[in-house]
GULOBA-34892 format. One record per residue: x, y negated, z negated of N, C-alpha, C, CB in turn. Coordinates in steps of 0.02 Angstrom, whole numbers, plus 50000, padded with zeros to 5 digits. Glycine has a CB too. Layout:
residues N
XYZXYZXYZXYZ;...
END
This chain:
residues 368
570783743455579570113741855614569823748455655570233735455667;570243751655690570073757355732569843762555695570613759655771;570173763555630570003769855598569273767555565570633772555541;569163762255548568533760255514567983760955564568553752855484;568063759255630567603759655680567413767155692567883756355741;567883771755687567863778555695567393781255646568513781555689;567483779155580567133781255515566343778455527567543777655441;566293772755552565583769955563565253773955610565563762855589;565563774955671565153778855718565053786355702565463778255785;565483790455662565423796455633564843795855596565983798555597;564923792055552564263791055495563563790255534564373783255444;563603786155583562943784255616562733790255657563003777655664;563183793855682563063799755718562693804655672563713802755745;563093805555610562863810655555562093808955542563343809855481;561983802855534561273800355520560773802355568561243793255518;560933801155634560463803255683560353810255688560653801055744;560913814555669560743821555680560293823455616561443826455687;560363819855561560043822155510559223819755518560423819755446;559173813455549558483812355559558093816555607558413805955578;558543818155660558273823955721558063830255693558863826155778;558513832555642558303839055615557763838155563558893842855584;557683833155530557013832155487556503831555534557003825655440;556543828255589555883827155623555683833455657555923821355676;556173837855681556083845255704555753848355645556793849155726;555963848755592555583852455531554893850155521555943851255461;554833842455524554153840355505553673843255577554143831055490;553943842255631553603844455698553413852855683554213843155773;553883856855669553803862955661553193864155606554473865755644;553223860455557552663862155502552093861055518552693858955446;552073854555563551413851455594551153857255637551543844255642;551613859855676551393865055727551083871955698552023866955771;551383872655632551123879255605550503877455569551653883055556;550473871355549549753869755517549203868555571549783862955470;549333866655623548953867455683548723873155709549233865255726;549173878055697549113884855722548663888355678549773888655727;548783887755608548313890155547547673887255559548573887955473;547603880655575546953877755575546603880955631546963870155580;546803881955688546553885555752546283892855734547173886255810;546753895455686546653902855681546063903055640547263907055650;545853897155591545243897355546544583895455575545343893055488;544683891355644544153890055667543563896155705544383885255705;542943895855671542553900555688542453900755761541993900055652;542443906855787542063907655862541603912555864542523909455921;541163911255918540583916055925540813922555959540003912855967;540403927155926540553933955956540213934456029540263939855907;540553937956073540293939156137539673941856143540653942756168;539283940456192538553942756203538643950456214538153938756270;538103953756187538103961356195537693962456264537733965456125;538083963856314537783964756383538103970856417537893958156429;537663975256448537963981756475537703981256545537733989056434;538173980956593538043981056661537683988256672538733979856704;537993993856645537674000156660536934000856641538044005256627;536763998156580536063998056558535603994056608536023995056486;535863989356628535423985456675535323988956743535743978456688;535883992456760535823996456831535284002556818536634000056857;535294005856757534914011256741534184008856736535174014556677;534114003156708533343999656703533053998356773533373991856663;533513995956816533303994256881533154000656918533833990156915;533544005456907533494011356951532944015556926534154015456953;532774015056858532264019156820532434025656810531654019356850;533094027256815533284034356791533864034056771533254039656836;534184038656723534714040156692535064045356729534564041856629;535654044056761536024050356788536564052256741536344049256860;536424059356726536804062256673537114068756709536344063956605;537774069256699538284073656723538364079356673538944069856733;538204085556698538224091356655538604096556688537554093756637;538684102956642538984108556680538524111356736539144114156631;538814114256777538424117156838538184123456811538884118256908;538234126256754537804131756731538194135456674537624136656793;538014133356615538324137656554537784138056506539014134356517;537574144256493536994147156447537114142956380537034156156432;536544140656355536584137156289536734129056293537164140756245;537094128156345537304120656354536944116456416538114120556366;537054119656469536644116356521536604122156585537034108556545;535934123556597535824128756653535054127156660536034137556633;534934130556724534184130156740533914136156732534014127756806;533274135256704532764141756683532434143956754532074139156621;532044149156751531724151956804531224147656842531424157656780;531084141856818530664137056842531014130356873530214135356786;531714130956873532164126556893532314119856855531974125356953;532044121056781532174115156736532744116156704531654113756686;533084110756688533754110856651533624112056584534154104356656;533904116256545533944117156479534614116656450533674122856464;534644116856378535324117856341535364111656299535994118656392;535874113356265536114107956208536264101656239536784110156168;536734101456294536844095156325536434091756360537274095356357;535944096156397535374094156426534814090356384535124099656453;534804093456331534314089656285534614082456255534124094656220;535234081956255535494074356232535404070156286536284073756211;535484073056353535294068956404534634065256403535304072656456;534074070156390533464067956387533274063856322533064073356398;533654064956268533534060256218533854053356233533764063056156;534304053656264534584046556282534194042956337535344047056306;533854046556386533514043456434532874041256393533404048156498;532564044556340531944041556298532284035656262531564047256240;532894035556233533004029756194533104022856245533674031256144;533364024256298533474019256352532964017356387533904021156396;532524021956420531954019956461531314021356435531994022656522;531244024556375530634025956339530374032856374530084019456345;530654036356411530414042656455530984047056451530224041056538;530834053056423531324058656421531414061956489531094063856370;530884061856524530944064056590531284059556646530294065556609;531504053856629531734049256673532504049856678531514042556654;532704056656697533444058756697533524062156765533644063956634;534074061256793534364066356856534954068756826534564062656935;534894076556830535424080456805535914081556869535154087456771;536524079756855537024080556910537614084856891537274073756932;537414091556912538004097256894538714095456927537774105356928;539164096956887539794094456908540364100256881539894086656876;540834101656925541344106056915541834102356866541664108256982;542344105656830542874102756798543204097356840543344107756780;543424099356898543744094856929543384088556960544054098156972;542834088556958542314083656980542154077956931541674087256996;542134079956869541784076456821542004069456794541754080656772;542654068356799542934061556780542844057056848543774062156753;543004059556897542914055556967542114053456971543134060857038;541774058056952540994055956948540814049756902540564062356920;541104050256845541034044856802541314038256832541354046656737;542004037956857542294032356876541914029856941543034033456884;541714033356984541324032157044540694028757034541204037957077;540444029856963539694027856962539124033456984539614021657010;539394038556999538904043557028538464046656967539314049557071;538804045056907538344048256838538514041856792538674057356796;538064040256746538114035756697538454038356636537474033356682;538334044656620538584047856563538774054656574538144047556513;539354056656555539544064056558539404067456498540254065156574;538944072356491538724076556442538944084456461537934075556435;539574085456456539764092356496540364095356457540014090856582;540324097856403540814102256378541454099156378540824108156414;541664093256368542204089656387542604087856315541954083256431;543194090156297543524088256241543844081156243543994093056229;543824078456186544094070856177544874071656165543714066456107;545114069456213545974069656200546304062156220546394076156257;546834060156197547184054656206547284053656277547764054956170;547564058856309547744058156384547234056056426547974064156413;546664058856415546024058156456545824050856445545424063556432;545784048456385545574041756396546124036056412545204039956336;546734039156412547284034956440547334034256512547894037456420;547204040056536547364041656611546734042256661547774048656614;546184043756621545574046556671545094039556687545034053556627;545184034156649544784028556656543984030556621544774026556740;544094033656562543484034556532543484033356459543254041056547;542994032956427542914032056356542434037956321542624024756345;542634040656260542204045356235541724040756183542634051756199;541074042356172540604038956133540594042556075539944038256163;540774049156059540674051755993540824059256003539924050355964;540634063455960540784070155955540114073855940541334071455902;539864078955978539224081455959539344088555951538674079956008;539964091155958540104099055947540804099055927539984104156016;540964102055879541664103155851541824110355873541714102255767;542214111555929542374118655946543154119555943542094120656020;543274126055967543934127955962544134133556012544064130055892;544664134256042544804138756094544924145256069545344136556134;544604150956094544804158156070544944162456122544284161556031;544764169356101544824174656155544284179656144545544178356153;544034181656208543524186156212543924193256235542934183256265;543744198956203544174204156218543684210456210544844204256170;543834215856250543434222056231543524225956174543484226456276;542954227656143543094231356075543454237856074542464232756041;543454241256139543834246556151544694245756147543604248656216;544764239756140545604238556131545664238556055545954230656166;545204238956017545294239255945545914233455914545504247555929;545754226855945546164221855920545814218155860546354217055977;546214216055811545924212255762546274204955762545994216055693;546664203455797546994195855813547334195655880547594193655757;547364188955903547614187455965548364189655958547494179755985;548634188655906549444189755905549564197955928549804188155817;549054202155936549114207955963549104208256041548624211555937;549024202656070548944201856147549574202456184548634195156164;550104205156153550884205856177550944208156251551294211456131;550984204856304551034208456372550274208356401551344216656363;549884205656371549174205756402549104200756461548634203856346;548584201556492548414197556548547834193856529548304201456610;547774187656528547314182556507547004178156552547604178856464;546354178856570546004174056613545844168056581545404176756640;545994162656613545944154756599545674151256657546644151356583;545324145656638545074141256687545504135956708544494138556667;545614135156768546074130456804545834122656785546044131956890;546244117456781546144110456768545744108856716545904107156820;545794112956659545474112156591546094112356534544894118456579;545794110256464546304111256418546554118556403546094108256359;546064123856417546194130356417546934132856435545714133056460;547034131256488547674133756525548274131656477547754129956606;548384125256461548874122556432548914125456359548814115256437;548254125756324548254128356263548514135056257547654128056239;548284139756301548544146556302549264147056305548284150156357;549484142856353550334142756362550684141056302550604137256417;550374134956261550744133356202550664138356152550564127056175;550094141356141549974145556083550514152156093549114147756081;550504154356156550974161256161551654158256162550834166456234;551834153156183552574150856184552864149756109552644143656227;552394146056073552534144956006552654151355967551994141155976;552424156555978552434163055945552934167655973551784166255949;553224166356037553674170356077553434176556092554274171156048;552644175956110552234182156141552264182056213551454181956121;552374187456241552474186456316551704189156349553234191456346;551474186356392550804186156420550764185256490550444181056391;550234186656541550214185656602549624181056620550224191756633;549724174156636549094170856643548664172556707549224163856641;548064173256702547574173656770547134168056776547094179956771;547424163756813547084157556816546504156856871547604152456826;545914155456862545374154456901545104148356912544954157656883;544754147156962544514140156975543984136556931544264140057039;543624141156899543084138356848542984144656804542314135456887;542554142656754542274147956697541944153556728541724144656645;541564152756779541144158156810541644163356835540654155556870;542124160656879542654164256913543074168156858543114159056954;543294165356801543654168456751543204173356713543954163456706;542504172656699542124177456666542134183556716541384174656647;542034182756789541854188856821542584191656833541364187856892;543154188656830543724192456832543834196256773544264188656846;543604193756718543724197956656543204203256660543664193756587;542594203056683542084207956687542384213856731541404204756719;542734211756788543104217056837543634219756793543444213756911;543854218056740544524220856701545044218556740544604229256693;545024212656782545614208756811546124206556754545344202156853;545824205956695546234202956637546024206756572546084194656628;546464206156527546244210356460545894206056412546894213556419;546014200156424545624193756379545384187556414546124190656323;544924184656394544634178956429544614173556373543874180756462;545104168056391545134161956339544824155756358545834160156323;544404154456314544074146856323543814144656261543454146356377;543434139256267543134136856205542634142856176542734129756221;542664144056116542284148256081541464148156111542374146156005;541164141856105540494141656128540434144056202540234134556120;540904143556241540884145956304541044152856312541284142356342;541364155756273541504162256268540834166556236542164162656226;540494164356194539904165856171539324165256225539814161656114;539324161156269538864160556324539154165956368538824153156358;539684166756389539954171456431539844179056411540644169856437;539804180056355539674187556322538934189356345539734187556229;538484184056340537774186756348537654187856414537234182356322;538134185956467538004186956532538334194556553538294180656573;538674196156508539064203356529538564207456534539614206756479;538684214456567538364220356567538144223156494538794224956602;538594224256459538464226456391538764221856341538724233256381;538444215756325538744211256272539034214256212538254206956249;538734220256189538904221956122539604225556120538344226656091;539814226656183540514230356186541074225356191540574235356251;540994218956177541434213156191541424210056119541154207856253;542084206756096542114202656026542514197256047542444206455958;542334191955998542814185556008543204186155941542374177356019;543874186355954544294186555901544294180555845544904187055932;544534181455790544494176155734544944171055751544654178655661;545394172155795545934166855800545614160455839546634169955842;545764154155813545544147855834546214144655854545114143655777;546364143255918546964140855940547114134255953547094143655989;546464130055948546524122855967545954118955932546494121956048;545984112955939545394108755919545104106155989545614102155866;544454107055988544054105456048543354101256021543864112956090;543514094256014542944090955995542644087756060543104085955939;542094090256069541694090056133541184083556120541264097956148;541074079556166540664074056159540504070656223540954069556114;540054066056227539874062256281540404057156308539284059056263;540464057456372541064052356399540664046856446541724056856452;540934040956456540664035356496541174032456526540304030456460;541064028556587541634023756618541894019056576541404019856674;542574017756575542934013056542542824006256577543654015156539;542684001456523542453995256552541833991856532542383996256615;541413996156505540653993356490540683995456410539903997756543;540953991356363540923992656294540213993656257541263987356264;539753989056297539123988956275538673996156290538833982956307;538803998356347538554005156357538854011056318538624006556425;539534010256310539794015156269539494014956191540564014256272;539284008956171539044008356097538334010456096539094000856066;537934010756154537244013656161537234020056163536904011656215;537654023756190537724031156199537964033456122538324033156263;538414029556095538614031556028538214031355973539094028556010;537824025555983537234025355932536614029955927536964019355938;536554031455995535934036056011536144042955982535754036656098;536664045355995537004052555960536964050955891537854054655980;537234045655857537224044855783536524045055759537544038355761;536114040755793535364040955769535064048855763534884036355826;535124052855816534994059155805535314063955744535124061455862;535954063155736536274064755681536024061855610536914062955693;535924056155613535664052955552534904055355541535714044755558;534624057055589533834058555580533764066155540533404058855665;534214070055562534304076955525534384075855448534984081155554;534924071455443535184069455367534514067455328535774062255366;534184062455358533554058855327532954063255328533354052255367;532974069555353532374073855359531914070155408532014075155286;532004067455462531524065555518531594070755576531684057955545;530974073255590531024078555646530594076955693530884085555627;530514081155744530164079655802529384079155782530314085155859;529174083055740528524084255710528224078755668528574089955669;528714075955623528484071155578528804064255600528674073155506;529084062755645529404056455667528864050955670529764057455738;528264052355700527674047455700527374045855624527074050755746;527424050155575527184049355516527654045755476527004055255489;528324047055480528864044255445528804036155466529604048155467;528784036055525528904028355555528264024255521528864027955653;527734026855512527114023155477527174023855398526354026555502;527374028855367527294030055308527824028955263527094035355306;528494030955284529084030655249529244023955213529604032255294;529404024155155529664018355111530364018255104529404018555042;530854022855135531544023055141531844017855178531734028655167;532154013455161532444008955208532764011255261532834005255181;533154016055258533544019555293533184022355352533834024255254;532654026455336532194028655389531804023055427531704033355359;531594017955398531304012655419531634009255470531194008955372;532314008055460532774005255512532894009955562533424003255484;533014016155553533174020655603532534020855658533324027755568;531904020855630531414021555667531014015755703531064024855632;531354010155686531144003255714530543999455666530854004455795;530354003455605529854000555573530053993855536529574005355530;530683993055533530973986255508531583985155552531193986255426;531773977855555532413975755572532313975455643533003980055549;532853973055689532823973055756533513976255784532673965955779;533503981655762534253985155780534193987355859534443993055727;533653989955875533633991555946533743985355995532973994655961;533303980855984533493973556024534183972756027533213966755989;534523973755970535303971355968535613974956026535743973455894;535483980956047535653985256106535403983656157535513991156103;534963979456164534603978756230534093983756242535073979156286;533793986356184533363992356193532683990256145533803999956165;532143994256148531553993056115531693994256033530993997856147;531213991956002531213993055931531243999755897530693990455908;530854003955944530734010655914531224016255976529714012255911;531734013455983532114017956035532284023656001532754014856066;532444024155938532634030255909532094035055897532954029055849;531534031855885530864035955870530754039255942530144030655844;530844036455999530604039256064531244045556074530564032456134;531884043656048532294048256060532144055256025532884045556046;532044054555960531854060355909531204063955932531724057355833;530694059555967530084062855981530184066656046529484057855985;530684064856088530864068656143531064075756129531384065356175;531684076356087531994082256083532144084656014532564081856120;531974080655966532064082855897532734079455867532104091055895;532844081355802533524078755776534084082355800533574078855702;534754081355777535244084855796535214092055776535784081955776;535044093655708534894100555695534424104555738534664100955635;533854100955755533374105655799533644106255862532654103055809;534074101755892534344103255956534934108855959534594096755983;535284108755902535774114255896535414120655888536264113155837;534914121255841534624127955824534314131255887534074127255766;533924126655922533494128755982533964131756036533074122356013;534504128156046534944130356113535594134656090535234122956159;535914133456030536564137756022536514140455952537294133356032;536014139255910535964141455847535644147355824535734137455819;535334147455776534954153555744534304154855791534704151955661;534034150455829533434151855863533734152955948532834145055849;534274154555957534574154756026534774161956038535214149656034;534944163456093535284171156106536074169856087535204174356199;536244163656087537094163056072537164163855994537464154756097;536574161355961536634163755880537314159755847536784173455874;537514155855867538074152655836537944149155765538334147655884;538364151055720538364146755650538454139755655538914148955602;538214136555621538374129555618539054127455598537924126655575;539354130655545540094130255538540334122755531540444133655601;540874121455578540964113255573540494108855592541474111055609;539974112155629539434107155650538874106855604539164108655717;539004108655538538434106455493538454099355467538394110955434;538014097155442538084090355407538544090655358537464087655376;538884084455351539394084455292539064084755225539834078155293;538394083355215538054084055146537854091555134537374079155140;537884095955184537624102355169538084106055137537394105855223;537974112555109538394117055072538334124055109538164117454996;538874126255145539514123855146539514116155193539994130055178;539854112355177539864106655218540314106755289540114101255172;539984103955332540244102655394540564095355419539744104255433;540694094955473541074088155499540574083655530541684089555558;539854085255532539334080455568539234076255518538644083455595;539304069055534539254064055491538924058055531539934062555460;538304055755522537984049755555538234043655533537264049655545;538484039355571538764032055555538014029055535539214027555630;538094024455480537454020955453537264016755519537604015855380;536584016555513536244012355560535844007055516535754016855609;536174001255518535943995955468536253988855498536233997655386;
END
């Protein structure tokens, strides 16, 4: 009898364990099914709302951070008016956001000031020869909205040195700007090739250029666009040459404060609209006619003749028409300030449209 009792109790215990396991299995499947159902439940997209845009509209002015003085990109003319590639993009953005290209306050910033000015809200957008890098997005509290100039770092030298390559700068003194990508780029390039050099570090581009002019260094290293600008300011520009070596990638573009995704999108799509306008043949001169007469759906959407793309961003229907009327399309802004129609006379190169021959990297995202 005692043996039989043990068997009965053992069998009962085994049955309880089996039922419990089965129940757990059913419960797990039910939970998984519930999770799958929840995952498939449609949710509404969050509202597109930009606190920065609202602040700009209340203020009635865009605050745009620019270089304190770089020929071709951001500088004041003899009447005190801001000119240049970056300055024109600031005006185009003001026109897109406020309908008035003159509703912009230019805030000149040094290299060390620029990111703090964004974080503190002193400027709404930074359009100042700033390279898009991972560390800057991760550590500086900013977001890049796009690329409007593909650049690279190079070397400016005196023609009298008869150099054909930067590899011949063994033992040279090289002027670079402090607190920029230029300083570590030069160090990496020379170290990777086992070439000795002496860095001459200066507080800003102007100081580095002046040191080079005084022959305190044998070469000046910076973004090639900045070197082209610096050369125009030297006493005898023709006596200086930019070496063919490009030692880094420097994708330059507008940056905004992290935390306002909608404002990032507004800056991004304004830039892309100017790029797309060149691709579609929309210019400062014909934009009005194109808005009224074009039958191309891409042109009509770009200029607000159909669709409500501007209002999706919290802007007017003809936001891009206003931007293009202000300063022209990307190609016009490039040619006038840094390209063939400017003292810098920089080739389009990588900054040519993707559809041109030879093709560049400028590619407007579809506005639809």
